[in-house]
C-alpha positions as CSV (number, residue, x, y, z in Angstrom):
1,X,-26.6,8.6,28.7
2,X,-24.5,11.1,26.8
3,X,-25.7,12.9,23.7
4,X,-23.4,11.0,21.3
5,X,-25.0,7.7,22.4
6,X,-28.5,9.2,22.0
7,X,-27.6,10.3,18.5
8,X,-26.3,6.8,17.8
9,X,-29.6,5.4,18.9
10,X,-31.4,7.6,16.4
11,X,-29.1,6.4,13.7
12,X,-29.9,2.8,14.7
13,X,-33.6,3.8,14.6
14,X,-34.1,2.6,18.2
15,X,-37.2,3.9,19.9
16,X,-35.1,4.1,23.0
17,X,-33.6,7.3,21.5
18,X,-36.8,9.2,22.2
19,X,-37.1,8.1,25.8
20,X,-33.5,8.9,26.4
21,X,-33.9,12.3,24.8
22,X,-37.0,13.0,26.9
23,X,-35.2,11.9,30.1
24,X,-32.1,14.1,29.4
25,X,-33.5,17.1,27.5
26,X,-37.3,17.0,28.2
27,X,-37.3,19.8,30.8
28,X,-35.0,22.0,28.6
29,X,-37.4,21.6,25.7
30,X,-40.5,22.3,27.8
31,X,-39.0,25.5,29.1
32,X,-38.2,26.7,25.6
33,X,-41.7,25.8,24.4
34,X,-43.5,27.2,27.4
35,X,-41.6,30.5,27.2
36,X,-42.8,30.9,23.6
37,X,-46.4,29.6,24.1
38,X,-47.2,30.5,27.8
39,X,-49.4,27.4,28.0
40,X,-48.3,24.1,29.6
41,X,-50.5,21.8,27.4
42,X,-49.4,23.5,24.2
43,X,-45.8,23.3,25.4
44,X,-46.1,19.6,26.1
45,X,-47.6,19.0,22.6
46,X,-44.7,21.1,21.1
47,X,-42.1,19.0,22.9
48,X,-43.7,15.8,21.6
49,X,-43.7,17.3,18.1
50,X,-40.0,18.1,18.6
51,X,-39.2,14.4,19.4
52,X,-41.0,13.4,16.2
53,X,-39.2,16.0,14.2
54,X,-35.8,14.9,15.6
55,X,-36.8,11.3,14.8
56,X,-37.5,12.3,11.2
57,X,-34.3,14.4,11.0
58,X,-31.7,11.9,12.3
59,X,-30.7,10.4,9.9
60,X,-29.9,12.0,7.5
61,X,-28.7,14.8,9.7
62,X,-26.1,14.1,12.3
63,X,-25.8,17.0,14.8
64,X,-22.6,17.5,16.6
65,X,-24.5,18.5,19.7
66,X,-28.0,17.3,20.5
67,X,-29.0,20.1,22.9
68,X,-28.8,23.1,20.4
69,X,-30.3,20.9,17.7
70,X,-33.3,20.1,19.9
71,X,-33.6,23.8,21.0
72,X,-33.7,25.0,17.4
73,X,-36.3,22.5,16.4
74,X,-38.4,23.0,19.5
75,X,-38.3,26.8,19.2
76,X,-39.3,26.6,15.5
77,X,-42.2,24.4,16.3
78,X,-43.3,26.5,19.2
79,X,-43.2,29.7,17.1
80,X,-45.2,28.0,14.3
81,X,-47.8,27.0,16.9
82,X,-47.8,30.5,18.4
83,X,-48.3,32.0,14.9
84,X,-51.2,29.7,14.3
85,X,-52.7,30.6,17.7
86,X,-52.4,34.3,16.9
87,X,-53.8,33.8,13.4
88,X,-56.8,32.0,14.9
89,X,-57.1,34.8,17.5
90,X,-56.8,32.6,20.4
91,X,-54.4,34.7,22.4
92,X,-50.8,35.5,22.5
93,X,-48.0,35.6,25.0
94,X,-44.7,36.9,26.0
95,X,-43.0,35.6,22.9
96,X,-45.2,37.6,20.6
97,X,-44.1,40.8,22.2
98,X,-40.5,39.8,22.0
99,X,-40.7,39.0,18.3
100,X,-42.5,42.3,17.6
101,X,-39.6,44.2,19.3
102,X,-37.2,42.5,16.8
103,X,-39.4,43.0,13.8
104,X,-38.0,46.3,12.8
105,X,-34.5,44.7,12.5
106,X,-35.5,41.9,10.2
107,X,-35.5,41.7,6.4
108,X,-38.8,41.9,4.5
109,X,-40.5,38.5,4.2
110,X,-41.7,39.5,0.7
111,X,-38.3,39.7,-0.8
112,X,-37.6,37.3,-3.7
113,X,-34.1,36.6,-2.4
114,X,-35.4,35.8,1.1
115,X,-33.5,32.6,1.5
116,X,-30.1,34.2,0.7
117,X,-30.9,37.1,2.9
118,X,-31.8,34.8,5.7
119,X,-28.4,33.1,5.5
120,X,-26.7,36.4,5.4
121,X,-28.8,37.6,8.3
122,X,-27.9,34.5,10.3
123,X,-24.2,35.0,9.7
124,X,-24.5,38.7,10.6
125,X,-26.5,38.0,13.7
126,X,-24.0,35.4,14.9
127,X,-21.1,37.9,14.3
128,X,-23.0,40.7,16.1
129,X,-23.7,38.5,19.1
130,X,-20.0,37.4,19.2
131,X,-19.1,41.1,19.5
132,X,-21.3,41.8,22.5
133,X,-20.2,41.5,26.1
134,X,-21.3,38.3,27.9
135,X,-23.9,40.0,30.0
136,X,-25.5,41.9,27.1
137,X,-25.4,38.7,24.9
138,X,-27.0,36.6,27.6
139,X,-29.8,39.0,28.2
140,X,-30.4,39.3,24.4
141,X,-30.4,35.6,23.8
142,X,-32.6,34.9,26.9
143,X,-35.2,37.4,25.5
144,X,-35.1,36.7,21.8
145,X,-34.1,33.0,21.6
146,X,-35.7,31.6,24.7
147,X,-38.5,34.2,24.8
148,X,-38.0,34.8,28.5
149,X,-40.0,37.7,30.0
150,X,-38.2,40.8,31.2
151,X,-39.1,39.8,34.8
152,X,-37.6,36.3,34.3
153,X,-34.4,37.7,32.9
154,X,-34.1,40.3,35.7
155,X,-34.6,37.5,38.3
156,X,-32.1,35.2,36.6
157,X,-29.3,37.7,36.4
158,X,-30.2,39.6,39.6
159,X,-30.8,42.9,37.7
160,X,-33.7,45.4,37.9
161,X,-36.3,45.1,35.2
162,X,-35.3,48.6,34.2
163,X,-31.8,47.5,33.5
164,X,-32.9,44.6,31.5
165,X,-35.3,46.8,29.4
166,X,-32.5,49.4,28.8
167,X,-30.0,46.7,27.9
168,X,-32.5,45.2,25.4
169,X,-33.3,48.5,23.9
170,X,-29.7,49.5,23.4
171,X,-28.8,46.1,22.0
172,X,-31.7,46.2,19.5
173,X,-30.5,49.7,18.5
174,X,-27.0,48.4,18.0
175,X,-28.3,45.5,16.0
176,X,-30.4,47.7,13.8
177,X,-27.5,50.1,13.1
178,X,-25.3,47.1,12.4
179,X,-27.8,45.5,10.0
180,X,-28.4,48.8,8.2
181,X,-24.6,49.3,7.8
182,X,-24.4,45.8,6.4
183,X,-27.3,46.4,4.0
184,X,-29.4,43.8,5.6
185,X,-32.2,46.0,6.9
């Protein structure tokens, strides 16, 4: 079943929408959740929470594409679960390291205008990514959106881990310089 038909099932409030979503995008969501959480049970719970969040989001939202919509929701839920896990001192994972690497580039969470800054930051980040070469962008997105480990990225793109680390370091530096220039850091 195609994504448009699945979205239509959500609009009709048909429970078949969830089973169709699971059949078509379940593995994709599990990979995203597992890369963030590094735990199969937590990832599965996160995927189920994602289906519930999508059920509650459609309607009123009508995404143009289901896959990125699911990815964003799944990733947000997984990161929230990871933060709770870390807060409760029950471990961490690969994602925690990835997010710490980006921390120096992000705006302060204590700023009163945080929501506006977040929108500006999203626009700036999208523009920045559009200016990168495909290889550099794919490595960056794999690490910081999908929370893949350096070893996984190296294997996926047939690079050495050293090349991946160097590319990530240089890209973070470019991002930081760009955000400083734009007054967002």
